[in-house]
N, C-alpha and C positions, 0 to 999 in steps of 0.2 A: 505492501500498499502506501502510496504519496501523500504529502501534506502539504498544500501550497497555500499560501498564508502572503494577505497585505492586505492593507485599508483599501476603504470602500473607494472604487473611482483606479485603481492601482495600474488594474490591466486582466483580473484575474479569469472573468467571463472570458475575453476575444481570447487567452491562450488556450482553456477549454474549449473554445470554439477552432482552434487553430490545432487542438489535439485530434478532436475528433473527427475535423477536415482530414488531415492529416494520416488519419490510424488501417483504413483500411487495404489502400497502398503498404502499408507495412505488413499488411495479413493480421490484421488486429481487429474482432468486429464491438464498433461500440457505441456507447448507450450516454445519454449526458439526460440530468435531471439537475433542477431547479428550484427556487423557490413557490415558485408558482405551483412546481408538481406537490410541494410537504404539502400544501393546502389540502390535497387530496386526500382519502379516506389511505391505510396504507398496501392495502390489497389493492384498491383501485393503481400504486406505483409499483408495486409488484408487477403485478399482471402486462405492465409494459413495457417490465423488460421479458419476458415471453415473448414481445410480437417484434420487439429490438431487436433484439438478439434472432429471431426467425424460428423458436420453437409455437408449436401449435399448443393454443388456449385450453387450460382443462375445462371442461363443460359442467362438469355433476358440480353438485354443492359441498359437497364436502371435501372436494380436489379444492374449496376456494376459500380454506382457513391461510392465515397467515402461516403456522407450522408447511401444512404441505402443498404451500406455494412455494415457501424453499427449498421442503426438498424435491420436489419436483422443477422446481428451474438448474437446482446441480445436476443432481440426476442427467437431466435432459442435454446440459453443456456437456458434461461427462464422457454420452454418449456421443453427443455433434464431434467430440475432437479425436475420438476414433474413426472418422470419416470424413472430417475434412483439417487440415494442417492450418487451423485457426484458433488464436489466442480470444480473450476475452476481456473488456475492459467498460468499469461504470465509473463514466464520473459523476462527481456529488457535485456541483456551484452551488455557492450560499448555505454552504455546512454546516455554518451554523445555526441554523433555523432550524435544520433536525433536534428532536429531542432525543432525552438520555433511549429511549424504547425504541427510536428509530433506531438510533447507532446500535442496541446489541441486537436488529434484526439483519443488519448489515454486516457485524459481526457474525452472526450465527449463518447467514449465506456465504461468509468467507469458508468458514472453515466444512461447512458442506461441504463447498465444491474441492475442496483441499482432498475430502475424502471420498469424491467421485473421481476424481485425478483431473478435473477440469484448470485448465491453465487462467485463472481467475486473476483480474489486476484493478483495485480502488484508488480513484485521485478525487481526494479530498480535497477542494477549497474553499477561504472561508476568513474571514477576518482574525486578526491578530487574537480574537478574544477568544476563540478554536482554537488556536494553539496552544494560551491559557488553560484553558478548559481542557485541553486532552494532556494538560501536564501535571494539572494538580494532584492530590492527595485523593480525593471523589471522583477521577478519570475514569472512564468508561472500560472495557476491557480490550475493547479495538485499538487504545493507546501502544498497548504492547507490537502491534504487528506492524507500527506502520515501519518503512525501511530508509524510506531518506526523503528529506525536508526540503523545499525550496522557498525560502522567504524572498517575496518581491519589496523591494526598497524604493525609496523614491524615486526620482531623475534626477543627478546633478545641473548645474546649471548650464553647460557645456548640451547637454542632452536635452534638456527643458526647451531652448532656443533652440536645436534639430529639428527638436520634435514639430513646433509649433513652423518653421519652414518646411517640415513637409506637409505637412496638413495644408498650408496654403499653398502648396504647388501642387499636392492632387487637384485640390480647389480650382487648380488653373490659374493661377493670380501671374502675374506675370510684375507686379510692385513688390514690394514689403509696405505695409500700410502701418506699421510698429515703425513710430521714431529709434533711434537708440536707446533711448532715454526711456519711455514706454515698452522696448521689448524685454528691458533689464528690470523693469517693473511689475511686467504678465510674468516672469521670468522667475521675481523674487516671491507674490503673490502670490501662483501657483504650486509652490512647494513643489516642485516634480508632480504633484499629480494628476496626471491624463484628463481626468474629467473635471478636475479642478483649471487647471488650462483651457481645457474646450467652451466652460462656462463662461467664464472672464472673457477670453478671445471672441467669442461668439457674440457677447452680450456688447463688449468693447466696439467690436464692424456695427452691427446695429444699429448702436446709442450713433457712430460715426453716420455714418447713413442716413440719420434723421436729421443730421444737423447742416447733410451736406460734408466733413472734414473731411481731409484729403491724408492727414497724417495725423497718427492715435498718439500721444504721446502720455507723460507720465500723470500729468493732474487728471485728464481723463479714467484711467488708470485709475487713481483712485479715487475718483469719484462712482467707478464700475464696481469696485472690490466693496464699495458701501451697500450699492446698490443689490446686488448676485450675491454676495454672502451672509445669509442670516445669521451668522454667526459673528460676524462682525463687532455690533454693538454689543453685542455681551462681552467680547473680549477686552474692550476697554473701560466696561462697568467690571471686571474684574480685577486688571491690571491697575485703576484708580480709583477703587473703593478706600483702601484709607484715607487719599487727601478728601475724596469726598465726605468719608466723616469729620476728616478736622475741619472742613469748611463752613460745616454744618449749614445752616438753613440756607445762604446765601450761594453755596454751589447749588444745592437742590433743586434752587429755584430757577440758577443757570440753564440746568440739566432738563427738565420739564424745558422749560422754554426752547432750545433745541430740537428737543422728540420734537415737541406741537411744530415748529417750524417742518421739521423733515415729514410727517408724516401727511401735513395741511398740503404740501407741492402737491401731493399727488405723484402719481405714476405714470406718465406717455403710453400708449400701446405703441405697441411696432409698425401701425399703418394707420396712415390718419381716415377717415370715412367721409368718401368722398361725395359730393351733392351738388355736382359739377354736372354730372347727368340728367339733372331734377327740372321740372321747371323752375324759374325763378318761387313762384309762393310756396311749391311745396318745399324745397331747400329753404326757403325761409323759415318755413316753420319748423322743419328737421330743428333748423339753426337750434330756432329758440326752445325748445324743447331739450335739446343735448346741451343749456348754457344752464350752470348750474347758480346756487341762490347766489344774490351779487357780493356779500361779505365773503363765499368761502371761497369765490371764484377769484379775488379780486387777490385775496392772502396768497394764493394756488399760484394767478399767473404773475405775480411777483418772485416768488419762490422759486419757479419756474427758470423763470429773467436771472434772478440770482446763479442758479446753479448754471448754468450756460455762462454765465460770465468767471463759474468757481468762486464764488465769495461765500467766504463760512459766516458760523455763527457767528466769530468771533470775531469778525470785522462788522459785519453789522448785523442787523435784526430784519427780518420781513416789516416788521412793521412800521420799521425808523425808513425802509427805502421807498415805504408807500406814499408818503410823504412830498416824495422828489425832490429836496431839500437843491438848491445849487451847488451843494459841496456833500454828499451824504458823509462819503469820511474820507481826510488827506489820500488824494491821490484817484478818486472814487467821485463823477460827477453826475449830473440828473437835469435835463434840458427838458419841458414841455414847451406846448405848442399847433399849431396847426398845419398842414400841408396833403398833399392826395400821396394817394399811395404810389404813381411815376413818384415822386419827389422822396416818399421813404425808401424807394428800391434800389434810389440809388446811393443811399448811405449801406445799405446790403449788411443790415442789421439788425437780431430781434427786439422792437420796440411792441408798447401799451398800447393799445389802440382802444379809445374811450366809445360805445355806443352810444346813439342818441338818447336824449328822454324819455322817448317813450320805454327802453329797455334799461328805465332807471341807472340811464350811465354805467352798465356795465363796462368790463374791462377786460379785453380779451390779447393774447399775446398775438403779432405779426411775426411767423418763422420762416415762411416764403412769399416772393410773390413772383408771377409771370406774367406775361400779357395777356391772359384770360381767365387766372384764375386767383387764387390765394389759401394758404394754409396757413391755419388758427392752430392755437390750441385755449381752449376753453376754460382749463381748471381742473382738467379731469380727462379729457379727451381732444384727439385732436379731428381739425376737418378740414376738407378742402372746401371751397366755395366760392360762385364765379365773383369776376371784380362788378359786374353791374345789381348783380343780386346784393353785395355787401354794402354798394355804394348807399342802400336804402336803410342799411340801418349803424351806418358811423359815421360821426358826427365830423372828424375831420380832425379830432385833435388827440395828440401822441403824446408819450411819454417816454425817454429814452435815457440808457447809462451809458457811460463809457468811462474808460481810464483816461486821465489826466495828471502832469505832471503837478504834485503835490504844492512847486510854489508855484503855480498858475495864479495870475491873480483873476477875478470876475470878468475882466475885461484888459484889453489890448489898441490900441488905438497910435496912428501916428506922434511920434516924437517919444514914443515908451522904452525904456530898457529894465534890463533885467532877468532873470534864468527863465523865466514864463517864454522872453521872447527865442532863445534859443529850442527850447522844443517847438514852436513854431514853424523857423527856416526851418526846422530839423524835417516836416512833415507838409510845408508849404511843397506843391512839385512847380520845377524849374522851366521858366520859358525855354524851350529849346533854341531857342536863335538868338539867349543874350551869350553874351560872353563867361565865362566859370572865373567868377573871382571868390579873394575872401568873405567871407560871411559879415553882414554890414552890424554892428554895434551898438545900433538903434531902429525903432520902424520910422525909416525915412520914410520914399518914396516909393522906392521899386519894389517895398515890401507892399506896402497898400498897396500897387495896380498887380502884385501876386493873390493877395488875397484878396478881391476884386472878383477876380478869372476864375479862385477858387467858392464865391459864393457863385457865379452866373451859371456856375456849372451845376450846384447844388441847389439851384433854386432856391436860395435865401437871399433873402433883401441883402442890397449890393451897398455897403456903405462904410468897403473896407475897416471896418471895425471889429475884432478876432471877439466876440461874444460867444455865450454857449452855446448859439446852431452852429457858429462856426469851425468853437474846438469841437461840437461832435463830429461836422465832417471832417476834418483833421485827422483826429480819433480815425475812422472809420478805414480812411486810408492803410490800416498798420495791417497786417497777416492774422496776429496774433487778436485772439477772443472771439468770440462766435459769430458766422455770419448766415445769413438766409438761405435757407435750403436752397440745393439745385433738383432740377426738375421737374419743376412745377411751369405746370403748359401758360 
């Protein structure tokens, strides 16, 4: 008998399947049972061994007891051995689910086959708890029959990366979707477990597709770990149990606030519900039905927006961000105003849109915009709606957040100097026809001309002054941060 052990998801079932597939070519008849078979009565899976090894099933009721089935199976295999040169293998996957009574029957069959002269082998595959169970003082008699042990350990770092690259190659991709740090984070968080690696990679790719992101980095993987691994929150709770107790009521309030923010943000579905093909009346009716209560929807929408910017509860709260102050916290600003979908589309950033008064000024998140349709997050689900239909419920009001230099003043105009000017100059598009020169040290006429060009390009009031909307436009030129989803028609 062989014992194969390893953590859940390490590849034991795959190994069992490969052994079963390769057995016949080596003159071995194999039968594989798993957790689903053990849920049946013992007599049922004993009878399935007859069919698996090619033996006729006993028909009489007297021969369908456990004892008769075991003896009949051993006798049949012994008789079959004299006619064909075959060995017999019984693979028991998920063997930790077997009760002591079931293991006793396995032992009885093994002994009966020895007496009948049948070359009968058993492969037990289970989690480490099975190994501990068979090594304990109350171990079943079966433990003494184990001749070889195969512990399956986790992949090391290099093997984990090779595994991810192999899976991507099999899937047919020609580009690595993970950045160098993202791949390293996936490797570390996967902990060498193929199933865990699959879960994290699949959710990371799915999330990147939802957001139209071409490269998955370390921060995105950190978000996916919190979302895809249920035990993650419990791990941090155990790790910081003593500091929480010492901090007392204050720490408890912070923890509850963070947990409330997480749960109220909701989780996005894999695919948006398309209302594009419905008539405008039907689409708007379904759109209204999908809207959550205004207060709940607003919290979830702003929570999703902050999550896309990878803003944590340590930096600010959803309740604080909803106020849309000019500076939410140093380096992160908010701007509000009125505009058209075409104008907001140029910014290429997710933006909160406020519906008209008929819909209680509810807020939704614009996550994608095309020539004919928009993709919206309603605070619980995604929908796609034609621009024509959405224009009937949107008031034109929007709220947007963006990263900015903490030293940036609220406004920069001609004649101003300072650190904020350097941030503006680093992002202002240069005039292709202008000669390359040293950057100006003050907000002069040339800078004003470049600001006017940018404002005209984004449809902002062209006054040559760098205000909140112009800062948002400059920030949107950066590749970092979330962008509108691609593929919206």
